[in-house]
NUTILUM-441251 format. One record per residue (C-alpha): residue in one letter; x, y, z. Coordinates in steps of 0.02 Angstrom, whole numbers, plus 50000, padded with zeros to 5 digits. Example, Ala and Ser with C-alpha at 12.3 -4.5 7.8 and 13.67 -1.06 7.14 Angstrom:
<atom><res>A</res><u>50615</u><v>49775</v><w>50390</w></atom>
<atom><res>S</res><u>50684</u><v>49947</v><w>50357</w></atom>
This chain:
<atom><res>X</res><u>59584</u><v>51239</v><w>58476</w></atom>
<atom><res>X</res><u>59684</u><v>51107</v><w>58571</w></atom>
<atom><res>X</res><u>59812</u><v>51043</v><w>58445</w></atom>
<atom><res>X</res><u>59785</u><v>50867</v><w>58513</w></atom>
<atom><res>X</res><u>59601</u><v>50873</v><w>58465</w></atom>
<atom><res>X</res><u>59647</u><v>50934</v><w>58292</w></atom>
<atom><res>X</res><u>59773</u><v>50793</v><w>58273</w></atom>
<atom><res>X</res><u>59644</u><v>50665</v><w>58330</w></atom>
<atom><res>X</res><u>59514</u><v>50730</v><w>58207</w></atom>
<atom><res>X</res><u>59644</u><v>50719</v><w>58069</w></atom>
<atom><res>X</res><u>59681</u><v>50539</v><w>58120</w></atom>
<atom><res>X</res><u>59496</u><v>50497</v><w>58106</w></atom>
<atom><res>X</res><u>59456</u><v>50586</v><w>57943</w></atom>
<atom><res>X</res><u>59616</u><v>50556</v><w>57846</w></atom>
<atom><res>X</res><u>59688</u><v>50393</v><w>57915</w></atom>
<atom><res>X</res><u>59537</u><v>50297</v><w>57980</w></atom>
<atom><res>X</res><u>59409</u><v>50344</v><w>57848</w></atom>
<atom><res>X</res><u>59526</u><v>50398</v><w>57708</w></atom>
<atom><res>X</res><u>59385</u><v>50516</v><w>57663</w></atom>
<atom><res>X</res><u>59360</u><v>50556</v><w>57479</w></atom>
<atom><res>X</res><u>59269</u><v>50707</v><w>57405</w></atom>
<atom><res>X</res><u>59081</u><v>50687</v><w>57401</w></atom>
<atom><res>X</res><u>59073</u><v>50547</v><w>57529</w></atom>
<atom><res>X</res><u>58935</u><v>50560</v><w>57660</w></atom>
<atom><res>X</res><u>58989</u><v>50540</v><w>57842</w></atom>
<atom><res>X</res><u>58869</u><v>50485</v><w>57981</w></atom>
<atom><res>X</res><u>58936</u><v>50562</v><w>58144</w></atom>
<atom><res>X</res><u>58857</u><v>50471</v><w>58292</w></atom>
<atom><res>X</res><u>58886</u><v>50572</v><w>58451</w></atom>
<atom><res>X</res><u>58844</u><v>50492</v><w>58620</w></atom>
<atom><res>X</res><u>58857</u><v>50610</v><w>58768</w></atom>
<atom><res>X</res><u>58899</u><v>50794</v><w>58786</w></atom>
<atom><res>X</res><u>59083</u><v>50806</v><w>58832</w></atom>
<atom><res>X</res><u>59163</u><v>50798</v><w>58660</w></atom>
<atom><res>X</res><u>59088</u><v>50951</v><w>58575</w></atom>
<atom><res>X</res><u>59259</u><v>51020</v><w>58529</w></atom>
<atom><res>X</res><u>59309</u><v>50857</v><w>58443</w></atom>
<atom><res>X</res><u>59142</u><v>50843</v><w>58352</w></atom>
<atom><res>X</res><u>59159</u><v>51023</v><w>58290</w></atom>
<atom><res>X</res><u>59334</u><v>50987</v><w>58225</w></atom>
<atom><res>X</res><u>59278</u><v>50826</v><w>58141</w></atom>
<atom><res>X</res><u>59140</u><v>50921</v><w>58050</w></atom>
<atom><res>X</res><u>59264</u><v>51056</v><w>57996</w></atom>
<atom><res>X</res><u>59388</u><v>50928</v><w>57931</w></atom>
<atom><res>X</res><u>59253</u><v>50828</v><w>57840</w></atom>
<atom><res>X</res><u>59204</u><v>50988</v><w>57750</w></atom>
<atom><res>X</res><u>59388</u><v>51029</v><w>57717</w></atom>
<atom><res>X</res><u>59405</u><v>50858</v><w>57635</w></atom>
<atom><res>X</res><u>59252</u><v>50897</v><w>57527</w></atom>
<atom><res>X</res><u>59147</u><v>50769</v><w>57620</w></atom>
<atom><res>X</res><u>58967</u><v>50791</v><w>57682</w></atom>
<atom><res>X</res><u>58939</u><v>50772</v><w>57871</w></atom>
<atom><res>X</res><u>58776</u><v>50714</v><w>57952</w></atom>
<atom><res>X</res><u>58762</u><v>50731</v><w>58141</w></atom>
<atom><res>X</res><u>58661</u><v>50625</v><w>58264</w></atom>
<atom><res>X</res><u>58665</u><v>50663</v><w>58452</w></atom>
<atom><res>X</res><u>58603</u><v>50561</v><w>58600</w></atom>
<atom><res>X</res><u>58667</u><v>50487</v><w>58763</w></atom>
<atom><res>X</res><u>58648</u><v>50329</v><w>58864</w></atom>
<atom><res>X</res><u>58532</u><v>50412</v><w>58992</w></atom>
<atom><res>X</res><u>58406</u><v>50451</v><w>58856</w></atom>
<atom><res>X</res><u>58429</u><v>50282</v><w>58773</w></atom>
<atom><res>X</res><u>58392</u><v>50202</v><w>58941</w></atom>
<atom><res>X</res><u>58224</u><v>50289</v><w>58950</w></atom>
<atom><res>X</res><u>58178</u><v>50223</v><w>58778</w></atom>
<atom><res>X</res><u>58231</u><v>50045</v><w>58818</w></atom>
<atom><res>X</res><u>58148</u><v>50029</v><w>58989</w></atom>
<atom><res>X</res><u>57975</u><v>50017</v><w>58911</w></atom>
<atom><res>X</res><u>58011</u><v>49981</v><w>58729</w></atom>
<atom><res>X</res><u>57922</u><v>49852</v><w>58623</w></atom>
<atom><res>X</res><u>57969</u><v>49757</v><w>58466</w></atom>
<atom><res>X</res><u>57865</u><v>49862</v><w>58346</w></atom>
<atom><res>X</res><u>57942</u><v>50023</v><w>58412</w></atom>
<atom><res>X</res><u>58123</u><v>49963</v><w>58397</w></atom>
<atom><res>X</res><u>58088</u><v>49886</v><w>58227</w></atom>
<atom><res>X</res><u>58026</u><v>50055</v><w>58163</w></atom>
<atom><res>X</res><u>58176</u><v>50145</v><w>58238</w></atom>
<atom><res>X</res><u>58288</u><v>50016</v><w>58155</w></atom>
<atom><res>X</res><u>58201</u><v>50035</v><w>57987</w></atom>
<atom><res>X</res><u>58226</u><v>50225</v><w>57988</w></atom>
<atom><res>X</res><u>58406</u><v>50210</v><w>58044</w></atom>
<atom><res>X</res><u>58444</u><v>50074</v><w>57916</w></atom>
<atom><res>X</res><u>58376</u><v>50179</v><w>57773</w></atom>
<atom><res>X</res><u>58490</u><v>50322</v><w>57825</w></atom>
<atom><res>X</res><u>58641</u><v>50212</v><w>57855</w></atom>
<atom><res>X</res><u>58625</u><v>50137</v><w>57682</w></atom>
<atom><res>X</res><u>58644</u><v>50311</v><w>57607</w></atom>
<atom><res>X</res><u>58805</u><v>50345</v><w>57702</w></atom>
<atom><res>X</res><u>58982</u><v>50305</v><w>57646</w></atom>
<atom><res>X</res><u>59068</u><v>50324</v><w>57814</w></atom>
<atom><res>X</res><u>59028</u><v>50315</v><w>58000</w></atom>
<atom><res>X</res><u>59112</u><v>50392</v><w>58153</w></atom>
<atom><res>X</res><u>59050</u><v>50356</v><w>58329</w></atom>
<atom><res>X</res><u>59113</u><v>50461</v><w>58474</w></atom>
<atom><res>X</res><u>59056</u><v>50412</v><w>58650</w></atom>
<atom><res>X</res><u>59077</u><v>50530</v><w>58797</w></atom>
<atom><res>X</res><u>58946</u><v>50467</v><w>58919</w></atom>
<atom><res>X</res><u>58967</u><v>50510</v><w>59102</w></atom>
<atom><res>X</res><u>58913</u><v>50339</v><w>59169</w></atom>
<atom><res>X</res><u>58968</u><v>50175</v><w>59089</w></atom>
<atom><res>X</res><u>58836</u><v>50084</v><w>59194</w></atom>
<atom><res>X</res><u>58689</u><v>50191</v><w>59135</w></atom>
<atom><res>X</res><u>58603</u><v>50041</v><w>59053</w></atom>
<atom><res>X</res><u>58633</u><v>49922</v><w>59199</w></atom>
<atom><res>X</res><u>58451</u><v>49917</v><w>59253</w></atom>
<atom><res>X</res><u>58377</u><v>49893</v><w>59080</w></atom>
<atom><res>X</res><u>58289</u><v>49723</v><w>59085</w></atom>
<atom><res>X</res><u>58381</u><v>49588</v><w>58989</w></atom>
<atom><res>X</res><u>58232</u><v>49554</v><w>58875</w></atom>
<atom><res>X</res><u>58224</u><v>49739</v><w>58827</w></atom>
<atom><res>X</res><u>58411</u><v>49745</v><w>58791</w></atom>
<atom><res>X</res><u>58392</u><v>49591</v><w>58682</w></atom>
<atom><res>X</res><u>58253</u><v>49674</v><w>58582</w></atom>
<atom><res>X</res><u>58368</u><v>49820</v><w>58550</w></atom>
<atom><res>X</res><u>58517</u><v>49711</v><w>58505</w></atom>
<atom><res>X</res><u>58417</u><v>49597</v><w>58390</w></atom>
<atom><res>X</res><u>58308</u><v>49723</v><w>58300</w></atom>
<atom><res>X</res><u>58420</u><v>49877</v><w>58298</w></atom>
<atom><res>X</res><u>58605</u><v>49849</v><w>58334</w></atom>
<atom><res>X</res><u>58621</u><v>49684</v><w>58242</w></atom>
<atom><res>X</res><u>58531</u><v>49747</v><w>58086</w></atom>
<atom><res>X</res><u>58594</u><v>49927</v><w>58073</w></atom>
<atom><res>X</res><u>58770</u><v>49903</v><w>58138</w></atom>
<atom><res>X</res><u>58831</u><v>49723</v><w>58131</w></atom>
<atom><res>X</res><u>58752</u><v>49685</v><w>57962</w></atom>
<atom><res>X</res><u>58750</u><v>49853</v><w>57872</w></atom>
<atom><res>X</res><u>58878</u><v>49972</v><w>57948</w></atom>
<atom><res>X</res><u>59015</u><v>49846</v><w>57991</w></atom>
<atom><res>X</res><u>59001</u><v>49752</v><w>57826</w></atom>
<atom><res>X</res><u>58970</u><v>49893</v><w>57702</w></atom>
<atom><res>X</res><u>59040</u><v>50058</v><w>57766</w></atom>
<atom><res>X</res><u>59206</u><v>50136</v><w>57809</w></atom>
<atom><res>X</res><u>59190</u><v>50160</v><w>57996</w></atom>
<atom><res>X</res><u>59284</u><v>50204</v><w>58155</w></atom>
<atom><res>X</res><u>59230</u><v>50211</v><w>58337</w></atom>
<atom><res>X</res><u>59310</u><v>50291</v><w>58490</w></atom>
<atom><res>X</res><u>59276</u><v>50350</v><w>58666</w></atom>
<atom><res>X</res><u>59319</u><v>50525</v><w>58724</w></atom>
<atom><res>X</res><u>59422</u><v>50549</v><w>58885</w></atom>
<atom><res>X</res><u>59291</u><v>50585</v><w>59018</w></atom>
<atom><res>X</res><u>59314</u><v>50588</v><w>59205</w></atom>
<atom><res>X</res><u>59225</u><v>50422</v><w>59227</w></atom>
<atom><res>X</res><u>59343</u><v>50332</v><w>59107</w></atom>
<atom><res>X</res><u>59491</u><v>50410</v><w>59197</w></atom>
<atom><res>X</res><u>59418</u><v>50346</v><w>59361</w></atom>
<atom><res>X</res><u>59398</u><v>50171</v><w>59290</w></atom>
<atom><res>X</res><u>59580</u><v>50179</v><w>59237</w></atom>
<atom><res>X</res><u>59630</u><v>50235</v><w>59414</w></atom>
<atom><res>X</res><u>59707</u><v>50393</v><w>59342</w></atom>
<atom><res>X</res><u>59681</u><v>50578</v><w>59366</w></atom>
<atom><res>X</res><u>59581</u><v>50662</v><w>59229</w></atom>
<atom><res>X</res><u>59733</u><v>50760</v><w>59169</w></atom>
<atom><res>X</res><u>59848</u><v>50609</v><w>59168</w></atom>
<atom><res>X</res><u>59718</u><v>50506</v><w>59076</w></atom>
<atom><res>X</res><u>59695</u><v>50641</v><w>58944</w></atom>
<atom><res>X</res><u>59883</u><v>50641</v><w>58913</w></atom>
<atom><res>X</res><u>59883</u><v>50451</v><w>58900</w></atom>
<atom><res>X</res><u>59729</u><v>50452</v><w>58788</w></atom>
<atom><res>X</res><u>59797</u><v>50571</v><w>58658</w></atom>
<atom><res>X</res><u>59965</u><v>50481</v><w>58656</w></atom>
<atom><res>X</res><u>59880</u><v>50315</v><w>58621</w></atom>
<atom><res>X</res><u>59750</u><v>50381</v><w>58499</w></atom>
<atom><res>X</res><u>59874</u><v>50477</v><w>58392</w></atom>
<atom><res>X</res><u>59999</u><v>50335</v><w>58385</w></atom>
<atom><res>X</res><u>60093</u><v>50310</v><w>58221</w></atom>
<atom><res>X</res><u>59973</u><v>50176</v><w>58159</w></atom>
<atom><res>X</res><u>60064</u><v>50156</v><w>57994</w></atom>
<atom><res>X</res><u>60216</u><v>50097</v><w>58091</w></atom>
<atom><res>X</res><u>60107</u><v>49984</v><w>58198</w></atom>
<atom><res>X</res><u>60037</u><v>49909</v><w>58038</w></atom>
<atom><res>X</res><u>60212</u><v>49868</v><w>57979</w></atom>
<atom><res>X</res><u>60267</u><v>49780</v><w>58139</w></atom>
<atom><res>X</res><u>60104</u><v>49681</v><w>58148</w></atom>
<atom><res>X</res><u>60127</u><v>49610</v><w>57973</w></atom>
<atom><res>X</res><u>60230</u><v>49457</v><w>58026</w></atom>
<atom><res>X</res><u>60099</u><v>49410</v><w>58157</w></atom>
<atom><res>X</res><u>59960</u><v>49426</v><w>58029</w></atom>
<atom><res>X</res><u>60058</u><v>49315</v><w>57909</w></atom>
<atom><res>X</res><u>60093</u><v>49185</v><w>58043</w></atom>
<atom><res>X</res><u>59912</u><v>49178</v><w>58101</w></atom>
<atom><res>X</res><u>59850</u><v>49161</v><w>57922</w></atom>
<atom><res>X</res><u>59949</u><v>49000</v><w>57898</w></atom>
<atom><res>X</res><u>59919</u><v>48927</v><w>58072</w></atom>
<atom><res>X</res><u>59808</u><v>48777</v><w>58103</w></atom>
<atom><res>X</res><u>59813</u><v>48729</v><w>58288</w></atom>
<atom><res>X</res><u>59811</u><v>48855</v><w>58430</w></atom>
<atom><res>X</res><u>59838</u><v>48812</v><w>58613</w></atom>
<atom><res>X</res><u>59819</u><v>48937</v><w>58755</w></atom>
<atom><res>X</res><u>59871</u><v>48899</v><w>58934</w></atom>
<atom><res>X</res><u>59871</u><v>49001</v><w>59094</w></atom>
<atom><res>X</res><u>59789</u><v>49011</v><w>59265</w></atom>
<atom><res>X</res><u>59620</u><v>48925</v><w>59247</w></atom>
<atom><res>X</res><u>59646</u><v>48913</v><w>59058</w></atom>
<atom><res>X</res><u>59688</u><v>48769</v><w>58943</w></atom>
<atom><res>X</res><u>59610</u><v>48786</v><w>58770</w></atom>
<atom><res>X</res><u>59639</u><v>48709</v><w>58599</w></atom>
<atom><res>X</res><u>59560</u><v>48759</v><w>58434</w></atom>
<atom><res>X</res><u>59595</u><v>48778</v><w>58249</w></atom>
<atom><res>X</res><u>59603</u><v>48937</v><w>58144</w></atom>
<atom><res>X</res><u>59648</u><v>48844</v><w>57984</w></atom>
<atom><res>X</res><u>59597</u><v>48935</v><w>57824</w></atom>
<atom><res>X</res><u>59503</u><v>49071</v><w>57920</w></atom>
<atom><res>X</res><u>59630</u><v>49207</v><w>57881</w></atom>
<atom><res>X</res><u>59693</u><v>49351</v><w>57990</w></atom>
<atom><res>X</res><u>59670</u><v>49539</v><w>57992</w></atom>
<atom><res>X</res><u>59782</u><v>49677</v><w>58064</w></atom>
<atom><res>X</res><u>59694</u><v>49823</v><w>58147</w></atom>
<atom><res>X</res><u>59789</u><v>49987</v><w>58141</w></atom>
<atom><res>X</res><u>59668</u><v>50131</v><w>58168</w></atom>
<atom><res>X</res><u>59551</u><v>50101</v><w>58022</w></atom>
<atom><res>X</res><u>59406</u><v>50039</v><w>58130</w></atom>
<atom><res>X</res><u>59448</u><v>50075</v><w>58312</w></atom>
<atom><res>X</res><u>59540</u><v>50215</v><w>58399</w></atom>
<atom><res>X</res><u>59644</u><v>50167</v><w>58494</w></atom>
<atom><res>X</res><u>59695</u><v>50012</v><w>58398</w></atom>
<atom><res>X</res><u>59822</u><v>49873</v><w>58394</w></atom>
<atom><res>X</res><u>59764</u><v>49694</v><w>58371</w></atom>
<atom><res>X</res><u>59774</u><v>49552</v><w>58247</w></atom>
<atom><res>X</res><u>59619</u><v>49445</v><w>58238</w></atom>
<atom><res>X</res><u>59557</u><v>49284</v><w>58163</w></atom>
<atom><res>X</res><u>59418</u><v>49164</v><w>58215</w></atom>
<atom><res>X</res><u>59413</u><v>48984</v><w>58274</w></atom>
<atom><res>X</res><u>59342</u><v>48850</v><w>58162</w></atom>
<atom><res>X</res><u>59168</u><v>48850</v><w>58237</w></atom>
<atom><res>X</res><u>59163</u><v>48677</v><w>58315</w></atom>
<atom><res>X</res><u>59348</u><v>48661</v><w>58356</w></atom>
<atom><res>X</res><u>59364</u><v>48738</v><w>58530</w></atom>
<atom><res>X</res><u>59385</u><v>48624</v><w>58679</w></atom>
<atom><res>X</res><u>59442</u><v>48660</v><w>58855</w></atom>
<atom><res>X</res><u>59419</u><v>48798</v><w>58983</w></atom>
<atom><res>X</res><u>59458</u><v>48983</v><w>58993</w></atom>
<atom><res>X</res><u>59461</u><v>49102</v><w>59142</w></atom>
<atom><res>X</res><u>59454</u><v>49287</v><w>59094</w></atom>
<atom><res>X</res><u>59543</u><v>49406</v><w>59213</w></atom>
<atom><res>X</res><u>59481</u><v>49574</v><w>59146</w></atom>
<atom><res>X</res><u>59315</u><v>49654</v><w>59199</w></atom>
<atom><res>X</res><u>59193</u><v>49683</v><w>59056</w></atom>
<atom><res>X</res><u>59043</u><v>49801</v><w>59048</w></atom>
<atom><res>X</res><u>58897</u><v>49730</v><w>58948</w></atom>
<atom><res>X</res><u>58734</u><v>49827</v><w>58937</w></atom>
<atom><res>X</res><u>58792</u><v>49930</v><w>59085</w></atom>
<atom><res>X</res><u>58830</u><v>49783</v><w>59202</w></atom>
<atom><res>X</res><u>59009</u><v>49747</v><w>59253</w></atom>
<atom><res>X</res><u>59052</u><v>49563</v><w>59239</w></atom>
<atom><res>X</res><u>59204</u><v>49490</v><w>59328</w></atom>
<atom><res>X</res><u>59286</u><v>49320</v><w>59342</w></atom>
<atom><res>X</res><u>59201</u><v>49251</v><w>59187</w></atom>
<atom><res>X</res><u>59243</u><v>49069</v><w>59152</w></atom>
<atom><res>X</res><u>59189</u><v>48961</v><w>59005</w></atom>
<atom><res>X</res><u>59200</u><v>48775</v><w>58972</w></atom>
<atom><res>X</res><u>59194</u><v>48723</v><w>58788</w></atom>
<atom><res>X</res><u>59147</u><v>48561</v><w>58704</w></atom>
<atom><res>X</res><u>59161</u><v>48552</v><w>58515</w></atom>
<atom><res>X</res><u>59153</u><v>48740</v><w>58499</w></atom>
<atom><res>X</res><u>59004</u><v>48771</v><w>58613</w></atom>
<atom><res>X</res><u>59006</u><v>48853</v><w>58784</w></atom>
<atom><res>X</res><u>58929</u><v>48715</v><w>58890</w></atom>
<atom><res>X</res><u>58963</u><v>48796</v><w>59059</w></atom>
<atom><res>X</res><u>58978</u><v>48981</v><w>59102</w></atom>
<atom><res>X</res><u>59006</u><v>49062</v><w>59272</w></atom>
<atom><res>X</res><u>59042</u><v>49238</v><w>59333</w></atom>
<atom><res>X</res><u>59000</u><v>49359</v><w>59473</w></atom>
<atom><res>X</res><u>58823</u><v>49354</v><w>59400</w></atom>
<atom><res>X</res><u>58806</u><v>49181</v><w>59324</w></atom>
<atom><res>X</res><u>58620</u><v>49195</v><w>59291</w></atom>
<atom><res>X</res><u>58636</u><v>49357</v><w>59192</w></atom>
<atom><res>X</res><u>58787</u><v>49290</v><w>59098</w></atom>
<atom><res>X</res><u>58690</u><v>49138</v><w>59041</w></atom>
<atom><res>X</res><u>58541</u><v>49243</v><w>58989</w></atom>
<atom><res>X</res><u>58657</u><v>49339</v><w>58872</w></atom>
<atom><res>X</res><u>58732</u><v>49178</v><w>58805</w></atom>
<atom><res>X</res><u>58556</u><v>49113</v><w>58772</w></atom>
<atom><res>X</res><u>58515</u><v>49264</v><w>58661</w></atom>
<atom><res>X</res><u>58521</u><v>49151</v><w>58508</w></atom>
<atom><res>X</res><u>58604</u><v>48993</v><w>58443</w></atom>
<atom><res>X</res><u>58766</u><v>49082</v><w>58396</w></atom>
<atom><res>X</res><u>58796</u><v>49168</v><w>58563</w></atom>
<atom><res>X</res><u>58874</u><v>49013</v><w>58639</w></atom>
<atom><res>X</res><u>59001</u><v>48996</v><w>58498</w></atom>
<atom><res>X</res><u>59155</u><v>49104</v><w>58468</w></atom>
<atom><res>X</res><u>59163</u><v>49231</v><w>58326</w></atom>
<atom><res>X</res><u>59335</u><v>49306</v><w>58353</w></atom>
<atom><res>X</res><u>59508</u><v>49263</v><w>58420</w></atom>
<atom><res>X</res><u>59629</u><v>49410</v><w>58432</w></atom>
<atom><res>X</res><u>59796</u><v>49459</v><w>58506</w></atom>
<atom><res>X</res><u>59815</u><v>49634</v><w>58581</w></atom>
<atom><res>X</res><u>59979</u><v>49720</v><w>58539</w></atom>
<atom><res>X</res><u>59964</u><v>49907</v><w>58576</w></atom>
<atom><res>X</res><u>60129</u><v>49948</v><w>58664</w></atom>
<atom><res>X</res><u>60057</u><v>50092</v><w>58767</w></atom>
<atom><res>X</res><u>59905</u><v>50003</v><w>58840</w></atom>
<atom><res>X</res><u>59955</u><v>49888</v><w>58982</w></atom>
<atom><res>X</res><u>59814</u><v>49886</v><w>59112</w></atom>
<atom><res>X</res><u>59625</u><v>49864</v><w>59102</w></atom>
<atom><res>X</res><u>59502</u><v>50007</v><w>59126</w></atom>
<atom><res>X</res><u>59331</u><v>49927</v><w>59096</w></atom>
<atom><res>X</res><u>59329</u><v>50000</v><w>58922</w></atom>
<atom><res>X</res><u>59329</u><v>49872</v><w>58782</w></atom>
<atom><res>X</res><u>59406</u><v>49986</v><w>58650</w></atom>
<atom><res>X</res><u>59560</u><v>50001</v><w>58761</w></atom>
<atom><res>X</res><u>59560</u><v>49834</v><w>58852</w></atom>
<atom><res>X</res><u>59554</u><v>49724</v><w>58696</w></atom>
<atom><res>X</res><u>59713</u><v>49811</v><w>58633</w></atom>
<atom><res>X</res><u>59815</u><v>49781</v><w>58792</w></atom>
<atom><res>X</res><u>59990</u><v>49724</v><w>58749</w></atom>
<atom><res>X</res><u>60008</u><v>49544</v><w>58807</w></atom>
<atom><res>X</res><u>59822</u><v>49507</v><w>58802</w></atom>
<atom><res>X</res><u>59705</u><v>49405</v><w>58694</w></atom>
<atom><res>X</res><u>59518</u><v>49407</v><w>58675</w></atom>
<atom><res>X</res><u>59402</u><v>49264</v><w>58633</w></atom>
<atom><res>X</res><u>59232</u><v>49333</v><w>58582</w></atom>
<atom><res>X</res><u>59064</u><v>49248</v><w>58603</w></atom>
<atom><res>X</res><u>58948</u><v>49291</v><w>58459</w></atom>
<atom><res>X</res><u>58954</u><v>49342</v><w>58279</w></atom>
<atom><res>X</res><u>59110</u><v>49327</v><w>58171</w></atom>
<atom><res>X</res><u>59174</u><v>49463</v><w>58055</w></atom>
<atom><res>X</res><u>59150</u><v>49446</v><w>57868</w></atom>
<atom><res>X</res><u>59339</u><v>49462</v><w>57843</w></atom>
<atom><res>X</res><u>59370</u><v>49305</v><w>57948</w></atom>
<atom><res>X</res><u>59213</u><v>49201</v><w>57923</w></atom>
<atom><res>X</res><u>59181</u><v>49046</v><w>58027</w></atom>
<atom><res>X</res><u>58993</u><v>49037</v><w>57990</w></atom>
<atom><res>X</res><u>58943</u><v>49093</v><w>58165</w></atom>
<atom><res>X</res><u>58804</u><v>49222</v><w>58172</w></atom>
<atom><res>X</res><u>58729</u><v>49305</v><w>58324</w></atom>
<atom><res>X</res><u>58653</u><v>49468</v><w>58385</w></atom>
<atom><res>X</res><u>58798</u><v>49484</v><w>58507</w></atom>
<atom><res>X</res><u>58985</u><v>49510</v><w>58484</w></atom>
<atom><res>X</res><u>59061</u><v>49521</v><w>58658</w></atom>
<atom><res>X</res><u>59249</u><v>49549</v><w>58667</w></atom>
<atom><res>X</res><u>59308</u><v>49467</v><w>58829</w></atom>
<atom><res>X</res><u>59490</u><v>49496</v><w>58872</w></atom>
<atom><res>X</res><u>59622</u><v>49392</v><w>58960</w></atom>
<atom><res>X</res><u>59789</u><v>49474</v><w>59002</w></atom>
<atom><res>X</res><u>59939</u><v>49357</v><w>59005</w></atom>
<atom><res>X</res><u>60078</u><v>49470</v><w>59068</w></atom>
<atom><res>X</res><u>60169</u><v>49416</v><w>59227</w></atom>
<atom><res>X</res><u>60077</u><v>49545</v><w>59332</w></atom>
<atom><res>X</res><u>59913</u><v>49462</v><w>59283</w></atom>
<atom><res>X</res><u>59963</u><v>49281</v><w>59309</w></atom>
<atom><res>X</res><u>60057</u><v>49243</v><w>59147</w></atom>
<atom><res>X</res><u>60016</u><v>49116</v><w>59015</w></atom>
<atom><res>X</res><u>60072</u><v>49042</v><w>58849</w></atom>
<atom><res>X</res><u>60009</u><v>49040</v><w>58670</w></atom>
<atom><res>X</res><u>60065</u><v>48906</v><w>58547</w></atom>
<atom><res>X</res><u>60038</u><v>48903</v><w>58358</w></atom>
<atom><res>X</res><u>60054</u><v>48728</v><w>58285</w></atom>
<atom><res>X</res><u>60150</u><v>48672</v><w>58437</w></atom>
<atom><res>X</res><u>60274</u><v>48817</v><w>58434</w></atom>
<atom><res>X</res><u>60278</u><v>48939</v><w>58580</w></atom>
<atom><res>X</res><u>60249</u><v>49114</v><w>58511</w></atom>
<atom><res>X</res><u>60211</u><v>49214</v><w>58668</w></atom>
<atom><res>X</res><u>60252</u><v>49183</v><w>58851</w></atom>
<atom><res>X</res><u>60190</u><v>49292</v><w>58994</w></atom>
<atom><res>X</res><u>60135</u><v>49424</v><w>58870</w></atom>
<atom><res>X</res><u>60305</u><v>49435</v><w>58783</w></atom>
<atom><res>X</res><u>60328</u><v>49375</v><w>58605</w></atom>
<atom><res>X</res><u>60467</u><v>49246</v><w>58594</w></atom>
<atom><res>X</res><u>60448</u><v>49194</v><w>58412</w></atom>
<atom><res>X</res><u>60595</u><v>49270</v><w>58317</w></atom>
<atom><res>X</res><u>60483</u><v>49349</v><w>58184</w></atom>
<atom><res>X</res><u>60377</u><v>49439</v><w>58315</w></atom>
<atom><res>X</res><u>60503</u><v>49522</v><w>58430</w></atom>
<atom><res>X</res><u>60468</u><v>49697</v><w>58362</w></atom>
<atom><res>X</res><u>60293</u><v>49686</v><w>58436</w></atom>
<atom><res>X</res><u>60364</u><v>49689</v><w>58612</w></atom>
<atom><res>X</res><u>60347</u><v>49865</v><w>58686</w></atom>
<atom><res>X</res><u>60532</u><v>49901</v><w>58709</w></atom>
<atom><res>X</res><u>60571</u><v>49855</v><w>58529</w></atom>
<atom><res>X</res><u>60417</u><v>49942</v><w>58457</w></atom>
<atom><res>X</res><u>60460</u><v>50108</v><w>58539</w></atom>
<atom><res>X</res><u>60642</u><v>50096</v><w>58488</w></atom>
<atom><res>X</res><u>60605</u><v>50051</v><w>58307</w></atom>
<atom><res>X</res><u>60469</u><v>50183</v><w>58289</w></atom>
<atom><res>X</res><u>60588</u><v>50318</v><w>58350</w></atom>
<atom><res>X</res><u>60733</u><v>50266</v><w>58237</w></atom>
């Protein structure tokens, strides 16, 4: 057994889920490249006196279902899955698909049926709100390729990031969480971006490996009708298998009134999924010191140090802004100098410039200080 796999399984079972004896664990396995990790997760769940339940599929098979699906079929699938999910205490999803674009040719209306009748009900409403859960992607060759790295180099990077000392990360994120929780006005500027909004009384949450692996973000949500201005995202994003680039939004009183991208028509179809899809459900700052470049993988890209994401769709229950939607699409903008720079202000005070925290309470979040302090 690769000791790195064992360490990752321990991170998931003991840190992320904090598994207790007798708890039932839903293990959702997409793909076929992570058998060794799944085996070790099952072993460690048993060792912790938990009860594992395994589900296996992949995006190629899901594609075949979705190409010709209908509402009654997906509603029945959802009903069966929801009944099972309600009996679980914990959820782990491991994705190791070979092709991130496998769902790219699924018609938009079919994808919306799946999102509305299955994903929104089983995952956004039940799993996210009521279970202990964690999701991750396994280091496959296609992810390494998207990251422009060799498979071996990406594996080394992956295990370094995923087995980070998240307890230490939690400690250094605490001042940012505190500052965000008491902030009213936010302004974000950068190339093609000038936004203002409020996060007053919404609250803030630190993410340190309890929900995502890898992790490293502090999130809140805008007051629903408060966003005005424009934003230009500079990070590619895969949604339902299609890679979007150069996404730009214009906001008026919280609503996206203009949206463009490399496929503007498809982008607007997604944003027309329901009334909440054109409003923002999450605002978050990425702070993971080891993730610095995008790789078309949301779990990594939204944690990029020096980035932020502004998410069309549903809010989280921990930071409620009354926006509900069948989508929750984390779109990332990197503000480091290499990606064009930018500034973030809280209540008129500059807190981050060109991806580097300048507020005196937040300096330990900068990579050079994080590494030094974690090694002391």
